[in-house]
N, C-alpha and C positions, 0 to 999 in steps of 0.2 A: 504493500500500500504506500502511495506517495505521502510524504510528510513535508512540512515547511522546509526542512533541511535540504530537500531535493529540489526546491524551487529557487530561482534567482532573485530572492527577496532582497530588498534594500538592507544594508548592513545594520542601520540604526533601528530597524524593526525586529531584528532577530532577538529572541529571548523575551519579547514583550508579550503581555496578555491583553486581550480585548477588555474594554470597559464593561462592567456588568455587576449585578447583584444577584444572589440566589433567588430564583423564582420558584417558590415552594407553595404548595396548596395547603395552607394552614388557616385556622379560623381568624387569627389576628395578625395581619400583615402590616407592620410598622417599620419597614426597612428602606423604602424608596422615596420618602417625603411626598407621597401623593396626597391629595385632598381626599379624606376618607368619606366625604359626603357625596352621594351621587348627584348627577345633574337633576335639578327640579323638573317635575313633570311638564309644567308649562313651558319651560325653556327647551326641554327635549322636543316638545311638539313644534316649537318655533324653528328649531334646527332641522327637524324632519321636513318641514315645509320648504325651508330654504334649500335643502339638498334636492328635494323633488323637483324644484324649479330649474335645477341645473342638469338633471339627468338626460333630458332629450337633446341637450346641446353638447354632450360630451364628445361628439365628433369634432368639435372645435377646440382650439387651444384656449387656455384661460388668459386673462389679462396678465401679461408677464410682469407688469410693474405693480400690480396689486394696489392700484391707486385708491379705490374705494375703501379697502381694508386699512390702508395706511392713513386715510382721512379719519376713519373711525378710531383708530388707535391714538392719533394725535388728540382728538377730542376727549378721549378717555384720560390721557395723561395730563392735559392742561399745560401749564408753564408756557403758554403762548406758542406752542409747537404746532406746526402744520404738517401736511403730508410730505412736504419737501424734507422735513427733518427725520422722517420715519422710514424704516425699511423692515420688511417682514420676511421670514423664511421658516423652514421646517424645524422649529425649535431653536432656542438660543444657541445650541451647539453649532448649528449650521451658520448662524449669524457670526459666531466667533471664528469659525473656520474660514468664512469669507473674509473677515478682517485680517486673519493671518495670511491668506492668499494674496490679499491686496497690499499689505504693509510688511509682511514677513517674508519667509522663503529662504532659500540657500544663501548663506553668507550674512543672514540677519539673525537677530536675537530677540527673545521674549523673556521678560523677567516677571516672576511671581513670588508670592510669599506663602510657603507651605507651613503647616498643613492647610490645604485649600482644595478647591474643586479639582479632582484628579483628571478631568477631561482637558484642562488647560495645557498641561505638558503633553498629553497625548495628541491633541490637535496641533500643537507646535511641531512635534516630531513628524506627524503625518504630512505637514506642509513643508518639511525641510527646514524649519526654523529652530535654531539652537535654543534650548530651554535653560534658563538660569534661575537658581533658587535663592531668594533673599532671606528665607526663613522668618517665621514669627517668633516672638519671645515665649517664655515659659507660660505666660498667661494668654497665649494665642492672640496677642495684639501686635500691631505694627507701629511702633513709635515714629513720629514724624522725622526725627533726626536719623533713625535707622533707614527709613524709606529713601530719604534724600541721599544718604551715604551710598546705598546700593545702586541707586540710579546714577549717581555721579561716577561710581566705580565702573559700572558695566556699560553705560551709555546705550541702553537697549532700544530697539526699534519699536517694541510694544511693551507696555507694562500692564499686567493684569492685577486688578484689585477686586476682591470679592467681598461684598457687603450688602446684607449679612453674609458672613462667611460660611461656606460649607466645607468641612463638617462641624465646625465649632459653634456656629450660630451667632458669633460676635459681629458687631457692626463697626465700621470705621468712621472716624470723624471726618467732616468735610475738609479740615485743615490738612489731613494726609493727602486727600485727592488734590487739593490746590497745590500743595508742595510738590507732588509727583508731576503734575502738569507743568509747573514752572521749571522743574529740573530736567525733565525728560526731553530728549531730542526728537522722539517719535510719538506714537499714539499711546494714550492712556485709556484702558478699557475697564469700566467699573461694572462688574457682574452683579446685578440687583435682582436675581431670580426670585428672591424671597422678600422683596421690598414691602409688599402689602402687609406682611406680618410684623413690621417694625413696632416697637413699643412707642408710646407717645413721646414726642420730642426728638426722635431719631430722624435726622434729615435724609433727603435723597440727593444724590449727585445731579439729578435733573436740574436743580436750581443753579448749578454752576455752568451749564452749557453756554449761555450767551457770552460771546467773545472768546470762547476757548474752542477753536476749530480742531484741535487734536484730542479732544475729550469725547468719549463714546460711552453711553450707558446702555447696557443690554438688559432686557427683561424677557419674561416668558408668561404664557397663559396656562402653563401646565399645573401650577401649584394653586394659587389663589382662585383661579377661574375654574378649577376642577376639569381641566381640558388636556390632561396629559396624553390621552389616547389620540388626540387630533394633531399634536406636534405643531405648535405655532409659537415662535419666538420673534423678537423684534429689537431694533436698536433705535435710539434717539441720538442725534448728532447734528453737526453742521451739514447743510445740504451737499457740500463737497464730498463728505464722507459717503453719503448715499450714492453719489455719482461714482465714487471709487469702487464700492463693492459691486456695483452693477457691471463693472468690467470683468469680474470673475464669477459671477453667479451663473448657474446653469440656465439654459433657456426654459422658460415656463416652469420654473422650479416649484412653484406653489400652486397646487391643483385648484381647479374651479370649486371642487367640493370642499376642500380645506378652507378656501377663502369664504365661501358661503356660510359654512358652519361657524367660522370665527366671527363673522359679522353679526350673525344671529346671537351669538354669545355676548358680544359687546353691547348689542341692543338691549340685552337683559342683564347687564352687569350688576345692577343692584341686587337682583335675586341671587346671582352666583356668588358675589362677594359677601353676602349675608353670613356665610359660614366662617368667614375669616375671624370675626370676633369670638365665635364659639371655639375655634381651634386655638386661639391665643389663650383662652381661659384654661384649656386642657394643657397647653404648653406650660403655663405658669404653675398649674397644679403639679405637673411632673417635676418641675424644678424644685418646688417647695417640699414635696413628699420625699424625693430622693435625697435632698439635703437633710431631711429629718431622719433618713436611714443612715446618715453618717457618710454619705458618698460625696465626692467632688463633682460639681456640676458647673459647666460653663454658662455664663449669662447668655441668653438667647433672644435674638430679634427675628427668629425664623419660625418655621412650623415644626421644628425638631429640637432635640436636646442632646448634647454630648455629655456623657457621664462616665465616671470611673472613681478612683483608679484601681484597677484590679491586678492582682499578681498574674492572672491568666484570663484575659478577656474572652478567649475562645471557649473556655470552660463555662463561663457565665452565659455566653451566647448559646451554647448547646443546652444549658439548663433551662433557659427561657424557651428554646425551641421544643424541648421535651414537654413543656407546659403549653404548647400550641401558640406561642408568641414569637414572631419573627422580627428581630431588630437587625441593625447593620453593624458588622465589624468592618470598619473603614481602614483597617490596617495600621491604626495608631496604637502602639503598644499601651495596654492598660485601659483603653477607652472603648466605649460602644456608643452608638447613636440610635435614638428612637424617634420616630415621627409622632407628633401629637395627633391622635385620632379622635374618634367620637368618645363621649363619656364612658360608654361601655368598654370600648377598646382600651382606653386609658386605664380603667379599673382593672381589666384583665392583665395588662402589663404590670401595673403597680403591685397587684397581688402576686404575680409570678416573681417579681423582683424580691418581694418580702420573703417568699419561700426559698429563693435561690441564694440569698446572701446571709 
């Protein structure tokens, strides 16, 4: 049987593993940061109607520029953004890949601060962009001075800042973003996939966009909008950035069905986003309860919680799975990550944790 070793694979891809999390059929799945609440019935009906309206025209290509969807996204974000500032793709991963294709590539570098979203270095490698790790401190933070030092040292073509950060849940101050933009010679990408779950008073980098043409904010509909199965992500930036990513995007990359479903979801965003506050309640409940168990818990502005520290996190992960609760081992020694789910799912997790530790 042929193996990867038998193929002329690029050297930098050898020994790598594809991104992924265990997909196990257990009663309580809290490992991939999905929104545990299903799409409301009235919103589902609206999406079905929107999809039905497209079916008979599937012999035609979709709007390759997704202008109507981008207009709706701009209206949703506010901040005086227009369709010219927005670009949409199949998840924020594709958005970030397009940014790397446009501004990275062979001979160029991308800087990030781990532990952070593991797709950033994978996307960098996939586009031939050298990945540089600036590392976070022991509290999973990125001090301003450290960020500037790393940017000055490496002079990267792209800087990735994740806020709220995955897998830690911690948010960055806007002063870090401002300092990175001022110091960096290239693009600064702020990944705000979990921005809707921020605690009150935690700002968004969207407010920094005016006058900063090298700043990009990426978002997704997967989490807060309970839209993970549809795969829609987007960026907000200077219109010139939108022009740049269109140079590398695949033709007609966003299907007519995806665009229609996303627009229907945005038209009913109040109903979809109604679950955000309920999820935040469960997140804070997890933080408080686990700390009451004597565990270390990172402050979270996301829909998940990083907790530890365990002598053997794999053993705790297995003990939870044995009790029908699936959480995520993100490969950070001593730590596990759990998604904030429904009240019942959260209770099942907390009960399992009490029994396992």
